[in-house]
Phi, psi and omega in degrees: 000322178297323180297317180294318179295318179292325176294322177295317179297317178297318179295319180295324179284324186281329184299312178297324179295319179290323180289327177291323182295335182256018182286334177253128179291142181288147177269140176268169178298324179294322178297315181294318179296321178294321177296319179294320178296319177299318179294320179291329179292336179263009172109004180278132179238103184292336183283339181249017184257072183256329186261331184237040188306302186295321183294316183292317182290325178292321178294319178294320179294324177295321177293321177296316179298322179293321178294322182271356179073027180265133177290139180290132176230132180207170178254150177092181182288163178290151181249036182279343179275185177224159178217157181217138178231158179085176179266137175279126178250146180265359180103335181259348182238068178282115188289130175085351182250352176061213185282359183295314185251005180277152180281136180288000000 
């Protein structure tokens, strides 16, 4: 009797875990390749995207979504604003290094 009860408990615990694991359909290699081709068609170049990676891929994805008529969906706040940190230097006023690294 204990065996049957423990099997029922295991089944009750395992069923939600299995159903959650299958909530997103798996992507095939062809699906991923088609997504990459769509991104490249709107101007995204993955081989030269080393310095502005998140910004460039998000902009390309937004262009793909606009072409396909898909509403943009994302998590977190909108990134339409801009921010700047640190002190802006003009090249002649390198703080703390004096005339060693300043331009004449």
